[in-house]
C-alpha positions as CSV (number, residue, x, y, z in Angstrom):
1,M,-33.4,41.5,-4.1
2,K,-33.0,43.2,-7.5
3,K,-30.1,41.0,-8.3
4,L,-32.0,37.8,-7.6
5,L,-35.0,39.0,-9.6
6,L,-32.6,39.8,-12.5
7,V,-31.2,36.3,-12.4
8,L,-34.7,34.8,-12.3
9,T,-35.8,36.9,-15.3
10,V,-32.8,36.1,-17.4
11,L,-33.0,32.4,-16.8
12,L,-36.7,32.4,-17.6
13,A,-35.9,34.2,-20.8
14,L,-33.5,31.5,-21.8
15,M,-36.1,28.9,-21.2
16,V,-38.6,30.8,-23.4
17,L,-35.9,31.3,-26.1
18,G,-35.3,27.5,-26.2
19,S,-39.0,26.8,-26.6
20,C,-39.5,29.2,-29.4
21,V,-36.9,27.7,-31.8
22,S,-38.5,25.7,-34.6
23,E,-37.0,23.3,-37.1
24,P,-36.3,24.8,-40.6
25,K,-38.5,23.6,-43.4
26,P,-36.7,21.6,-46.1
27,D,-35.8,23.4,-49.3
28,S,-36.7,26.7,-47.7
29,G,-34.0,28.6,-49.5
30,A,-31.9,31.4,-47.9
31,L,-31.9,31.6,-44.2
32,K,-34.0,34.4,-42.7
33,P,-33.0,36.5,-39.7
34,V,-34.2,35.2,-36.4
35,D,-36.9,37.3,-34.8
36,T,-35.9,39.0,-31.6
37,I,-37.5,37.8,-28.4
38,M,-37.9,40.1,-25.4
39,P,-37.4,38.4,-22.1
40,P,-40.5,38.0,-19.9
41,D,-40.9,40.3,-17.0
42,V,-41.7,39.1,-13.4
43,L,-44.7,41.3,-12.5
44,E,-45.1,39.8,-9.1
45,H,-43.9,36.8,-7.1
46,K,-44.7,35.1,-3.8
47,G,-42.3,37.3,-1.8
48,T,-43.4,40.7,-3.4
49,A,-45.8,41.8,-0.7
50,L,-43.3,41.2,2.1
51,G,-40.2,42.3,0.2
52,A,-38.8,38.7,0.6
53,P,-36.1,37.5,-1.8
54,V,-36.5,34.6,-4.3
55,P,-35.6,31.4,-2.3
56,Q,-32.3,29.8,-3.1
57,W,-34.0,26.5,-3.9
58,V,-36.0,28.2,-6.7
59,L,-32.9,29.7,-8.2
60,A,-31.0,26.4,-8.0
61,Y,-33.9,24.7,-9.7
62,I,-34.0,27.2,-12.6
63,E,-30.3,27.0,-13.0
64,G,-29.8,23.2,-12.8
65,G,-33.0,21.4,-12.3
66,A,-34.0,19.2,-9.3
67,Q,-30.6,17.7,-9.1
68,A,-29.1,21.1,-8.4
69,V,-31.5,21.4,-5.5
70,E,-30.4,18.1,-4.1
71,K,-26.9,19.5,-3.7
72,M,-28.1,22.1,-1.2
73,P,-27.3,21.3,2.5
74,E,-31.0,21.2,3.5
75,Y,-31.7,18.4,1.0
76,K,-28.6,16.3,1.7
77,G,-29.6,12.6,1.6
78,R,-32.8,13.2,-0.3
79,Y,-34.0,13.0,-3.9
80,V,-36.0,16.0,-5.1
81,V,-38.9,16.3,-7.6
82,I,-40.3,19.7,-8.5
83,L,-43.7,19.9,-10.2
84,E,-44.9,22.9,-12.3
85,S,-48.3,24.2,-13.2
86,E,-49.6,27.3,-15.0
87,G,-52.8,29.3,-15.1
88,A,-54.3,32.6,-16.1
89,S,-55.0,33.3,-12.4
90,R,-53.0,32.5,-9.3
91,Q,-56.0,30.5,-8.0
92,G,-56.2,28.6,-11.3
93,A,-52.5,27.7,-11.3
94,Q,-52.7,26.7,-7.7
95,L,-55.7,24.5,-8.3
96,A,-54.0,22.8,-11.2
97,M,-51.1,22.1,-8.9
98,D,-53.3,20.8,-6.1
99,S,-55.2,18.6,-8.6
100,M,-52.0,16.8,-9.9
101,D,-51.6,13.1,-9.4
102,I,-48.5,13.3,-7.3
103,T,-47.8,9.5,-7.4
104,S,-47.9,9.3,-11.3
105,Q,-46.0,12.6,-11.7
106,T,-43.1,11.7,-9.4
107,A,-43.0,8.2,-10.9
108,R,-42.7,9.6,-14.4
109,Y,-39.8,11.8,-13.2
110,F,-37.8,9.0,-11.5
111,N,-38.5,6.6,-14.3
112,T,-37.1,9.0,-16.9
113,R,-34.1,9.5,-14.6
114,V,-33.5,5.8,-14.4
115,E,-33.7,5.4,-18.2
116,Q,-31.3,8.3,-18.7
117,K,-28.9,6.6,-16.2
118,F,-28.9,3.4,-18.2
119,A,-28.6,5.2,-21.5
120,G,-25.4,6.8,-20.3
121,A,-24.0,3.7,-18.6
122,Q,-20.4,3.1,-19.5
123,V,-20.0,-0.6,-20.2
124,G,-17.6,-2.5,-22.5
125,D,-20.2,-4.4,-24.5
126,R,-23.7,-2.9,-24.6
127,D,-25.0,-5.8,-26.7
128,K,-24.8,-8.0,-23.6
129,L,-27.2,-5.6,-21.8
130,E,-29.8,-5.0,-24.5
131,E,-32.5,-7.3,-23.2
132,Y,-31.9,-6.2,-19.6
133,F,-32.2,-2.5,-20.6
134,E,-35.5,-3.3,-22.4
135,N,-36.8,-5.0,-19.3
136,V,-35.8,-2.1,-17.1
137,V,-37.8,0.2,-19.3
138,K,-40.8,-2.1,-19.2
139,V,-40.7,-2.4,-15.4
140,M,-40.2,1.3,-14.8
141,S,-43.2,2.1,-17.0
142,V,-45.5,0.8,-14.3
143,A,-43.3,1.7,-11.2
144,R,-44.7,3.7,-8.4
145,Y,-43.0,5.2,-5.3
146,T,-44.1,5.8,-1.8
147,G,-42.7,8.2,0.8
148,M,-42.7,11.4,-1.1
149,E,-42.9,14.4,1.3
150,P,-44.3,17.8,0.3
151,G,-42.0,20.8,0.7
152,P,-42.3,24.5,-0.1
153,D,-43.9,26.0,-3.2
154,Y,-43.4,29.3,-5.0
155,W,-45.3,31.3,-7.7
156,V,-44.4,34.0,-10.1
157,Y,-46.6,36.2,-12.3
158,L,-44.9,36.5,-15.7
159,Q,-45.6,38.8,-18.7
160,Y,-44.5,37.5,-22.1
161,Y,-44.1,39.5,-25.2
162,K,-44.8,38.7,-28.8
163,I,-42.0,37.4,-31.0
164,G,-40.4,40.3,-32.7
165,A,-41.9,42.8,-30.2
166,K,-40.3,46.3,-30.4
167,S,-41.7,47.5,-27.1
168,K,-43.3,46.3,-23.9
169,A,-46.6,47.3,-25.3
170,D,-46.6,44.2,-27.5
171,V,-47.8,41.9,-24.7
172,E,-48.6,38.3,-25.8
173,R,-49.8,36.9,-22.5
174,R,-49.6,37.0,-18.7
175,V,-49.4,33.8,-16.8
176,Y,-49.0,32.6,-13.2
177,R,-46.5,29.7,-12.8
178,V,-46.5,27.6,-9.6
179,I,-43.7,25.2,-8.7
180,R,-43.8,22.8,-5.7
181,L,-41.0,20.8,-4.2
182,Y,-41.3,17.1,-3.1
183,S,-38.5,15.0,-1.7
184,I,-37.9,11.5,-0.5
185,D,-35.2,9.9,1.6
186,D,-32.5,8.5,-0.7
187,E,-32.4,5.1,1.2
188,L,-36.1,4.7,0.9
189,L,-36.1,5.4,-2.8
190,A,-33.2,3.1,-3.4
191,K,-35.0,0.3,-1.6
192,Q,-37.9,0.7,-4.0
193,L,-35.7,1.1,-7.1
194,N,-33.7,-2.0,-6.2
195,K,-36.8,-4.1,-6.2
196,Y,-37.7,-2.9,-9.7
197,L,-34.2,-3.5,-11.0
198,D,-34.2,-7.0,-9.5
199,D,-37.5,-7.6,-11.2
200,A,-36.0,-6.6,-14.6
201,E,-33.0,-8.8,-14.0
202,A,-35.1,-11.8,-13.1
203,A,-37.0,-11.4,-16.3
204,T,-33.8,-11.4,-18.4
205,A,-32.3,-14.6,-19.8
206,K,-28.6,-14.2,-19.3
207,T,-25.2,-15.9,-19.9
208,P,-22.4,-15.6,-17.3
209,E,-20.9,-12.8,-19.4
210,E,-24.2,-10.9,-19.5
211,Q,-24.7,-11.4,-15.7
212,R,-21.3,-9.8,-15.1
213,A,-22.2,-6.9,-17.3
214,I,-25.5,-6.4,-15.4
215,D,-23.7,-6.6,-12.1
216,L,-21.3,-4.0,-13.2
217,V,-24.0,-1.6,-14.2
218,Q,-26.0,-2.2,-11.0
219,S,-22.9,-1.7,-8.8
220,S,-22.4,1.9,-10.1
221,F,-26.1,2.7,-10.6
222,Y,-26.4,5.3,-7.8
223,E,-23.3,7.2,-8.7
224,D,-24.4,10.6,-9.9
225,F,-28.0,9.3,-10.1
């Protein structure tokens, strides 16, 4: 139990550290020492009252995002989306989660994932795919997906410290963070994605060489998606 909480706290601290880095101002002269940042403390979590450990899906998500959760046996053959909300009270954080537009939130996640897949596509001549890529982005900007199924949720109560804090008396804020898992059958999502990809292809004027490049990209689209 203590080991899992330690992992959770350390990973949360790394996330906070990354969010606190700011760009240096131009012509600012000599570099200044970076202020120390104390890691946040987990004051309470969903399993505290019963002495239950942090679920493995939560740890997997913190370590590697939703795609790390997809590698777990219980989510084999499914794509996973995890939504987050925050609030000063647990009720407020939960209400924020319950009020989310699940359709638009999950669509935004998958659309970003599609764009990243195309951005990293390994093709011989990307110029042949420029118009097609642009059409994919346009189509995905209005895409919506059905069939998302709700899964477990989890919450933690975190105590953050001021930048440069010397002791735990220098509290900056306390916040509840809620995460909730949604998943969809991979074949069901692929069926919907394929329609959008076909729409993007149909809107693209293409030469035989460009068609071959598009076919190559589409044939390997779901590898490591």
